[in-house]
C-alpha positions, -999 to 999 in steps of 0.1 A, spaced: 842 373 2 879 377 9 873 410 27 846 395 50 857 386 85 835 371 112 846 373 149 829 363 181 830 373 217 825 348 245 787 352 247 778 326 220 808 313 200 788 282 188 764 304 169 793 322 152 809 289 142 776 277 127 774 310 107 809 305 94 801 269 84 772 282 64 794 308 47 823 284 43 846 309 60 871 305 89 862 321 122 884 352 128 911 348 154 912 369 185 922 365 222 898 376 250 906 374 287 903 391 320 927 410 341 930 399 378 905 426 388 879 414 362 885 440 335 882 426 300 912 425 277 913 415 240 937 413 211 929 407 174 952 380 161 950 388 124 951 418 101 917 435 96 928 468 80 902 477 53 881 446 61 843 442 65 841 429 101 811 413 117 812 407 155 787 381 168 778 388 204 742 385 218 740 407 249 724 379 270 732 368 306 756 379 320 742 410 302 767 436 315 797 414 309 787 406 274 777 442 265 810 456 278 829 429 259 811 439 227 820 475 232 856 467 238 857 445 207 842 472 185 868 497 198 896 472 191 885 468 155 879 505 150 915 512 162 928 483 139 914 503 109 886 479 99 866 494 70 832 486 84 821 471 118 787 454 121 776 444 156 756 411 152 734 410 183 708 382 177 695 391 212 696 428 220 696 433 258 683 462 277 654 464 252 625 463 276 629 499 287 622 515 254 601 545 267 594 565 298 562 550 310 566 566 344 587 594 359 624 592 367 632 560 347 658 555 320 654 545 284 681 518 283 674 507 248 684 541 236 714 542 259 728 510 246 722 522 210 743 553 218 770 532 234 773 509 204 774 538 179 799 559 199 821 528 203 825 527 165 798 503 152 789 510 115 757 491 116 736 466 136 722 432 127 696 421 152 668 396 154 632 400 168 638 432 188 615 435 218 600 466 202 603 477 165 609 513 174 643 505 188 656 506 152 649 544 153 672 548 184 702 542 161 719 568 139 735 539 119 717 514 96 698 486 114 690 453 98 661 437 118 656 400 110 627 378 122 629 342 132 594 335 120 605 318 87 627 293 107 599 286 133 570 282 109 590 260 85 597 237 114 560 237 125 550 229 89 574 199 90 553 185 119 525 180 94 498 194 116 463 198 102 462 235 93 424 236 95 427 226 131 454 252 141 448 285 159 476 310 162 476 325 197 490 359 208 499 358 245 489 395 249 477 425 229 513 438 225 523 407 205 495 408 179 516 424 151 544 399 157 521 369 157 502 380 126 533 370 106 525 334 114 488 334 106 489 332 68 513 303 70 497 282 97 459 281 91 447 317 91 430 317 125 439 340 153 431 342 191 443 368 215 448 364 253 436 395 271 464 401 297 458 426 325 480 440 352 462 447 385 481 459 416 514 448 401 501 412 394 496 400 358 467 378 350 450 364 319 414 377 319 398 366 286 404 347 253 394 367 222 390 356 186 389 322 170 374 293 191 401 270 208 381 240 219 393 209 202 419 228 182 457 229 181 470 261 198 502 276 185 514 303 210 541 327 198 562 354 215 595 371 210 610 359 242 605 337 272 620 353 303 604 342 335 576 324 316 548 342 334 530 355 303 533 326 280 526 300 306 495 319 317 484 320 281 490 282 277 470 275 308 442 297 295 440 279 261 442 245 279 412 255 301 394 266 269 397 230 256 427 231 233 436 196 221 473 202 217 495 232 227 528 243 211 548 272 225 573 290 203 596 320 210 627 334 194 647 341 226 649 315 253 661 336 282 646 312 309 655 331 341 641 329 376 612 304 379 609 299 341 620 263 340 597 253 368 567 271 352 574 256 317 578 221 331 543 223 345 526 239 314 505 215 293 525 220 261 535 192 237 566 211 226 585 243 235 602 257 204 630 283 207 660 294 185 697 295 193 700 333 195 710 327 231 731 297 242 710 271 261 728 256 291 719 220 303 704 234 336 679 255 317 669 229 292 636 209 292 627 174 278 599 190 256 623 216 242 632 219 205 660 243 196 662 256 160 693 273 145 691 308 130 727 306 119 718 300 82 695 330 83 721 352 100 748 339 77 727 348 46 721 383 60 758 388 66 766 377 30 739 401 16 751 430 37 787 424 27 777 423 -10 754 453 -6 724 432 -16 688 433 -4 682 419 31 644 425 29 641 393 9 647 374 41 617 389 58 586 367 63 
């Protein structure tokens, strides 16, 4: 492990520190600042020639600042002759636009993949990408982890009656992701039929296992404005769910998300620490789980050229 070095940008240094604690390694030393006009400057404060370097930097809010900082860090390590540079982006920003679903729009997920590759990244370590096909946008290896093991292990610790649990997908697009939880949490699945009419999203029907008197476990990859998952929670509440738990990997919580989530009839809102949670965005019913051990184990396996697929659910 002597050749392994973990560095972090300013997006989420706490996550990088927790990863280093898991690996029993010191966090790499570098200086990051801004010039008076706002341009980002950085300097690596230790020798990295021939080292295996991992840069922890989720491209969360402020997205453009954190993305540019990651690109500059990658360029710095490339010019410092690091042997291999892995961009660790627990949250991969600009992922929503992964195809041209109408004319004259960009594919930003591919654009960011090109930027990271051309900057000098040797591989990418990400978690719960918004769409699995984003892995194919890269011409470098991509290790795509899932937070599902961390989340369902916590839910199991709550000692809920599995025979009373129903796993709920908030829309049709999340079915494959949610299916990872079904074998571990009772084996029953319900799907919320979400429709977009005139630019307005609404939940139309509830399909699958009956909800009345059951414990509803709603899973999604991210909570952004909270519209979809709160609408799904409201629908299962109206269907007679006894208890509701909401879980997501990425707690973006922008716009009216906090207000919506504070009104939703959920016993607990479970997220992970892929994105730093600020006090103004937190809620009393929120539980934050750390994915640092999972990411740390993946880093160790990548460094040792061992299988990462064993970490998949």
